[in-house]
DRENKEMI-664023 format. One record per residue (C-alpha): residue number from 0; residue in one letter; x, y, z. Coordinates in nm, 3 decimals, padded with zeros to 5 digits. Example, Ala and Ser with C-alpha at 12.3 -4.5 7.8 and 13.67 -1.06 7.14 Angstrom:
BEGIN
n, res, X, Y, Z
0, A, 01.230, -00.450, 00.780
1, S, 01.367, -00.106, 00.714
//
This chain:
BEGIN
n, res, X, Y, Z
0, M, 10.085, 08.017, 07.884
1, S, 10.514, 08.014, 07.910
2, V, 10.728, 08.098, 08.217
3, V, 11.006, 08.328, 08.259
4, D, 11.251, 08.299, 08.583
5, I, 11.419, 08.633, 08.594
6, H, 11.540, 08.592, 08.935
7, T, 11.718, 08.314, 08.985
8, H, 12.107, 08.225, 09.071
9, M, 12.387, 07.999, 08.949
10, L, 12.744, 07.957, 09.127
11, S, 13.068, 07.790, 08.990
12, E, 13.336, 07.526, 09.232
13, E, 13.594, 07.824, 09.028
14, Y, 13.374, 08.146, 09.130
15, M, 13.383, 07.970, 09.507
16, R, 13.811, 07.898, 09.510
17, L, 13.828, 08.192, 09.310
18, L, 13.678, 08.397, 09.622
19, S, 13.819, 08.211, 09.893
20, E, 14.167, 08.286, 09.751
21, G, 14.069, 08.688, 09.698
22, T, 13.884, 08.807, 10.040
23, G, 14.145, 08.671, 10.339
24, G, 13.885, 08.522, 10.498
25, T, 13.661, 08.812, 10.513
26, F, 13.396, 08.536, 10.307
27, T, 13.429, 08.180, 10.448
28, V, 13.196, 07.832, 10.405
29, G, 13.088, 07.671, 10.695
30, G, 12.820, 07.475, 10.843
31, V, 12.487, 07.613, 11.066
32, I, 12.208, 07.530, 11.243
33, G, 12.027, 07.227, 11.057
34, G, 12.326, 07.034, 10.919
35, S, 12.365, 07.277, 10.628
36, S, 12.669, 07.443, 10.471
37, A, 12.632, 07.838, 10.463
38, L, 12.873, 08.123, 10.283
39, H, 12.952, 08.361, 10.617
40, R, 13.083, 08.671, 10.591
41, D, 13.303, 08.757, 10.924
42, G, 13.125, 08.482, 11.080
43, V, 12.771, 08.577, 10.988
44, A, 12.614, 08.314, 10.773
45, F, 12.383, 08.469, 10.491
46, K, 12.403, 08.217, 10.184
47, T, 12.301, 07.846, 10.263
48, L, 12.484, 07.674, 09.944
49, T, 12.281, 07.425, 09.784
50, P, 12.350, 07.151, 09.482
51, P, 12.163, 07.321, 09.223
52, M, 12.367, 07.610, 09.295
53, F, 12.611, 07.434, 09.062
54, D, 12.458, 07.171, 08.825
55, Y, 12.282, 07.282, 08.512
56, D, 12.095, 06.952, 08.475
57, L, 11.977, 06.980, 08.810
58, R, 11.834, 07.297, 08.751
59, L, 11.653, 07.168, 08.406
60, T, 11.510, 06.862, 08.555
61, D, 11.349, 07.118, 08.811
62, M, 11.225, 07.383, 08.599
63, D, 11.094, 07.062, 08.368
64, R, 10.921, 06.971, 08.706
65, C, 10.723, 07.312, 08.777
66, G, 10.655, 07.400, 08.402
67, V, 10.906, 07.676, 08.437
68, D, 11.042, 07.738, 08.015
69, V, 11.304, 08.013, 08.092
70, A, 11.566, 08.081, 08.319
71, V, 11.746, 08.415, 08.337
72, V, 12.087, 08.318, 08.598
73, S, 12.334, 08.564, 08.765
74, L, 12.518, 08.512, 09.092
75, S, 12.419, 08.661, 09.397
76, N, 12.551, 08.790, 09.673
77, P, 12.812, 08.857, 09.726
78, N, 12.891, 08.912, 09.346
79, V, 13.190, 09.003, 09.295
80, Y, 13.280, 09.306, 09.504
81, W, 13.634, 09.239, 09.720
82, G, 14.028, 09.146, 09.636
83, T, 14.200, 09.402, 09.384
84, Q, 14.104, 09.466, 09.059
85, A, 14.237, 09.166, 08.893
86, E, 14.090, 08.950, 09.159
87, S, 13.752, 09.175, 09.088
88, E, 13.772, 09.175, 08.683
89, N, 13.913, 08.794, 08.661
90, A, 13.626, 08.651, 08.910
91, A, 13.339, 08.822, 08.695
92, R, 13.488, 08.698, 08.355
93, S, 13.525, 08.375, 08.552
94, M, 13.107, 08.375, 08.613
95, N, 13.001, 08.562, 08.302
96, V, 13.218, 08.288, 08.067
97, H, 13.044, 07.993, 08.289
98, M, 12.708, 08.125, 08.242
99, S, 12.762, 08.228, 07.875
100, A, 12.836, 07.876, 07.810
101, A, 12.571, 07.761, 07.948
102, Q, 12.349, 07.953, 07.779
103, R, 12.537, 07.788, 07.425
104, A, 12.429, 07.463, 07.515
105, H, 12.075, 07.537, 07.617
106, P, 11.975, 07.825, 07.399
107, D, 11.561, 07.785, 07.486
108, R, 11.625, 07.732, 07.859
109, L, 11.908, 07.975, 07.989
110, R, 11.991, 08.357, 07.974
111, Y, 12.235, 08.549, 08.239
112, L, 12.293, 08.866, 08.333
113, A, 12.679, 09.009, 08.338
114, S, 12.816, 09.032, 08.659
115, L, 13.071, 09.376, 08.717
116, P, 13.435, 09.420, 08.915
117, W, 13.176, 09.741, 09.037
118, Q, 13.455, 09.866, 09.253
119, Y, 13.674, 09.963, 08.959
120, P, 13.434, 10.197, 08.718
121, E, 13.682, 10.172, 08.423
122, R, 13.662, 09.751, 08.449
123, A, 13.350, 09.741, 08.489
124, C, 13.284, 09.856, 08.131
125, V, 13.518, 09.693, 07.973
126, E, 13.320, 09.338, 08.122
127, L, 13.003, 09.492, 08.006
128, E, 13.078, 09.577, 07.648
129, R, 13.279, 09.195, 07.626
130, A, 12.990, 09.007, 07.811
131, C, 12.734, 09.213, 07.622
132, R, 12.918, 09.042, 07.317
133, D, 12.859, 08.680, 07.449
134, G, 12.573, 08.697, 07.466
135, A, 12.465, 08.872, 07.877
136, V, 12.062, 08.994, 07.891
137, G, 12.119, 09.219, 08.150
138, V, 12.312, 09.290, 08.451
139, M, 12.313, 09.171, 08.821
140, V, 12.408, 09.450, 09.091
141, L, 12.410, 09.450, 09.426
142, A, 12.238, 09.678, 09.638
143, N, 12.536, 09.844, 09.839
144, V, 12.883, 09.808, 09.619
145, A, 13.124, 09.690, 09.919
146, G, 12.922, 09.960, 10.155
147, E, 12.895, 10.255, 09.923
148, S, 12.617, 10.320, 09.747
149, L, 12.460, 10.306, 09.437
150, V, 12.458, 10.675, 09.347
151, D, 12.833, 10.711, 09.414
152, P, 12.983, 11.043, 09.136
153, R, 13.235, 10.694, 09.076
154, F, 13.023, 10.446, 08.934
155, A, 12.828, 10.726, 08.681
156, E, 12.995, 10.591, 08.383
157, V, 12.897, 10.255, 08.498
158, W, 12.525, 10.392, 08.439
159, R, 12.607, 10.581, 08.150
160, S, 12.686, 10.254, 07.929
161, I, 12.445, 10.012, 08.091
162, D, 12.169, 10.331, 08.011
163, E, 12.334, 10.301, 07.690
164, R, 12.263, 09.960, 07.606
165, G, 11.884, 10.033, 07.748
166, L, 11.925, 09.736, 07.945
167, P, 11.772, 09.551, 08.217
168, V, 11.926, 09.550, 08.581
169, L, 11.830, 09.334, 08.869
170, L, 11.874, 09.500, 09.173
171, H, 11.948, 09.204, 09.406
172, P, 12.072, 09.301, 09.852
173, A, 12.375, 09.202, 09.983
174, V, 12.434, 09.199, 10.292
175, P, 12.398, 09.491, 10.427
176, P, 12.671, 09.722, 10.611
177, A, 12.707, 09.711, 11.012
178, V, 12.513, 09.416, 11.043
179, D, 12.759, 09.391, 11.395
180, Q, 12.562, 09.700, 11.505
181, L, 12.253, 09.616, 11.377
182, N, 12.259, 09.300, 11.588
183, M, 12.203, 09.070, 11.270
184, S, 12.384, 08.753, 11.353
185, R, 12.097, 08.555, 11.488
186, Y, 11.830, 08.388, 11.336
187, H, 11.899, 08.461, 11.044
188, L, 11.795, 08.816, 11.015
189, V, 12.019, 08.958, 10.745
190, W, 11.818, 08.682, 10.531
191, N, 11.515, 08.823, 10.710
192, V, 11.517, 09.160, 10.787
193, G, 11.863, 09.269, 10.650
194, F, 11.823, 09.178, 10.259
195, I, 11.458, 09.366, 10.269
196, F, 11.648, 09.687, 10.438
197, D, 11.923, 09.687, 10.161
198, T, 11.686, 09.692, 09.868
199, T, 11.426, 09.881, 10.032
200, L, 11.703, 10.150, 10.068
201, A, 11.900, 10.154, 09.770
202, L, 11.590, 10.159, 09.535
203, S, 11.501, 10.478, 09.801
204, T, 11.771, 10.671, 09.734
205, M, 11.791, 10.636, 09.307
206, I, 11.474, 10.763, 09.292
207, L, 11.536, 11.102, 09.611
208, D, 11.850, 11.158, 09.405
209, G, 11.730, 11.156, 09.130
210, F, 11.870, 10.829, 08.983
211, F, 11.558, 10.767, 08.694
212, D, 11.569, 11.146, 08.554
213, R, 11.933, 11.102, 08.439
214, Y, 11.891, 10.703, 08.365
215, T, 11.585, 10.721, 08.123
216, H, 11.646, 10.390, 07.915
217, L, 11.797, 10.128, 08.150
218, K, 11.580, 09.916, 08.334
219, I, 11.606, 09.854, 08.724
220, I, 11.443, 09.552, 08.883
221, G, 11.389, 09.539, 09.234
222, A, 11.472, 09.225, 09.415
223, H, 11.191, 09.090, 09.677
224, A, 10.908, 09.308, 09.513
225, G, 11.101, 09.603, 09.556
226, G, 11.183, 09.537, 09.914
227, C, 11.005, 09.737, 10.149
228, L, 10.896, 09.996, 09.904
229, P, 10.573, 09.926, 09.749
230, F, 10.447, 10.012, 10.173
231, I, 10.676, 10.326, 10.227
232, L, 10.622, 10.534, 09.861
233, S, 10.343, 10.668, 10.018
234, R, 10.611, 10.763, 10.366
235, L, 10.794, 10.874, 10.086
236, D, 10.597, 11.105, 09.954
237, Q, 10.482, 11.213, 10.267
238, G, 10.835, 11.323, 10.349
239, F, 10.835, 11.546, 10.041
240, R, 10.575, 11.742, 10.068
241, S, 10.696, 11.814, 10.440
242, F, 11.060, 11.795, 10.437
243, E, 11.338, 12.044, 10.238
244, P, 11.555, 11.763, 10.174
245, V, 11.407, 11.516, 10.022
246, R, 11.286, 11.770, 09.767
247, E, 11.676, 11.829, 09.699
248, S, 11.738, 11.617, 09.349
249, I, 11.396, 11.556, 09.236
250, V, 11.098, 11.828, 09.171
251, E, 10.798, 11.498, 09.119
252, L, 10.637, 11.301, 09.342
253, P, 10.869, 10.972, 09.458
254, S, 10.572, 10.765, 09.398
255, S, 10.569, 10.910, 09.050
256, Y, 10.859, 10.697, 08.992
257, A, 10.637, 10.374, 09.047
258, E, 10.596, 10.368, 08.679
259, R, 10.986, 10.357, 08.577
260, I, 11.109, 10.112, 08.848
261, Y, 11.026, 09.730, 08.744
262, I, 11.022, 09.452, 09.075
263, D, 10.960, 09.048, 09.052
264, S, 10.729, 08.864, 09.265
265, I, 10.903, 08.710, 09.490
266, S, 10.681, 08.780, 09.890
267, Y, 10.599, 08.529, 09.987
268, S, 10.192, 08.582, 10.048
269, A, 09.886, 08.612, 09.771
270, E, 09.852, 08.968, 10.056
271, S, 10.192, 09.113, 09.958
272, L, 10.191, 09.023, 09.599
273, K, 09.844, 09.186, 09.534
274, F, 09.991, 09.469, 09.691
275, A, 10.302, 09.519, 09.488
276, I, 10.090, 09.472, 09.252
277, D, 09.919, 09.792, 09.303
278, V, 10.181, 10.062, 09.355
279, F, 10.372, 09.896, 09.062
280, G, 10.119, 09.772, 08.856
281, P, 10.104, 09.435, 08.634
282, S, 10.326, 09.573, 08.333
283, N, 10.608, 09.636, 08.572
284, M, 10.665, 09.293, 08.792
285, L, 10.829, 09.006, 08.609
286, F, 10.817, 08.655, 08.772
287, G, 11.065, 08.502, 08.992
288, T, 11.137, 08.237, 09.204
289, D, 11.498, 08.308, 09.423
290, Y, 11.566, 07.878, 09.297
291, P, 11.845, 07.743, 09.408
292, H, 11.784, 07.918, 09.764
293, K, 11.642, 07.690, 10.027
294, C, 11.324, 07.976, 10.039
295, G, 11.329, 08.006, 09.670
296, N, 11.039, 07.694, 09.573
297, M, 10.890, 07.750, 09.224
298, D, 10.620, 07.560, 09.299
299, E, 10.545, 07.795, 09.584
300, M, 10.569, 08.100, 09.361
301, L, 10.423, 07.987, 09.083
302, D, 10.122, 07.893, 09.283
303, L, 10.180, 08.267, 09.403
304, V, 10.076, 08.362, 09.098
305, G, 09.864, 08.172, 08.937
306, R, 09.570, 08.313, 09.193
307, L, 09.614, 08.639, 09.042
308, P, 09.413, 08.709, 08.724
309, Q, 09.442, 08.602, 08.396
310, S, 09.545, 08.904, 08.208
311, Q, 09.768, 08.990, 08.537
312, R, 09.917, 08.605, 08.556
313, N, 10.029, 08.691, 08.160
314, A, 10.212, 08.924, 08.183
315, I, 10.459, 08.855, 08.491
316, T, 10.459, 08.516, 08.439
317, S, 10.596, 08.590, 08.073
318, G, 10.457, 08.864, 07.873
319, N, 10.699, 09.131, 08.059
320, A, 11.024, 08.993, 08.048
321, E, 10.990, 08.832, 07.706
322, R, 10.941, 09.269, 07.651
323, I, 11.185, 09.397, 07.829
324, F, 11.457, 09.133, 07.806
325, E, 11.336, 09.114, 07.414
326, L, 11.328, 08.731, 07.463
//
């Protein structure tokens, strides 16, 4: 049984330099409780930095140790949604070229998702075309683009370009807007709650906005088991039946869109993993770890999926990814 990890991240020293220079102090690196270094946004820590984020040899060693055959790497939050057009585009190209080089160096072990300067849609389309020529197997998008909704009409041309290619898109949380008002500066609440909220809001909005009726060829993959979407789909259905505004842009029950949405397997209990499978189906879940974040332990993620029935386990660990990413 092969294992394909579709939710796993890498950074580069060049990207960190560009981020530091291009955000005017919005994003900084500083210490956190426990002695680690973390990336902060306006003083709020949201991503603890670890050595394997910058070292493909360490990654491959850990993959060998745990039995992960292929990793689909991507650039996590804050991606390149900052700076001027030139700075954002330069950061996207820098990371895409960096990941493409790693893919060429290890063609049997690595694939990558393209990062795009979404704030500048025309340039995002140009970078998408270039990255696809250079081997990208899909796209990484954050659940909000510098605070803007993914269904904002100005992003339509980017979505059309992705849809025309039928690409998989990993929808990954970012720091939600208004973290200060939501009092998320303590207890690492951005990770514990904020990320899940961000993903859930994005996917729910896409369903209710008719996104999946407009774009029928791309494949959205909701990170972290789709956030809370598996749990609240029935609530969205009740809203559809009860309130006219919920029916403004769609004519089918929100839950009917579950078959058009993929999710990864990143949950932290057998119960929540089973529930997500029950809602979305084993054919719509792909294996992910969130490695090399501190929360992304390959062994733990493999152990959870390894307890599933064999047919589900085989589909989730490799079969679905091989089909969706055409590996």
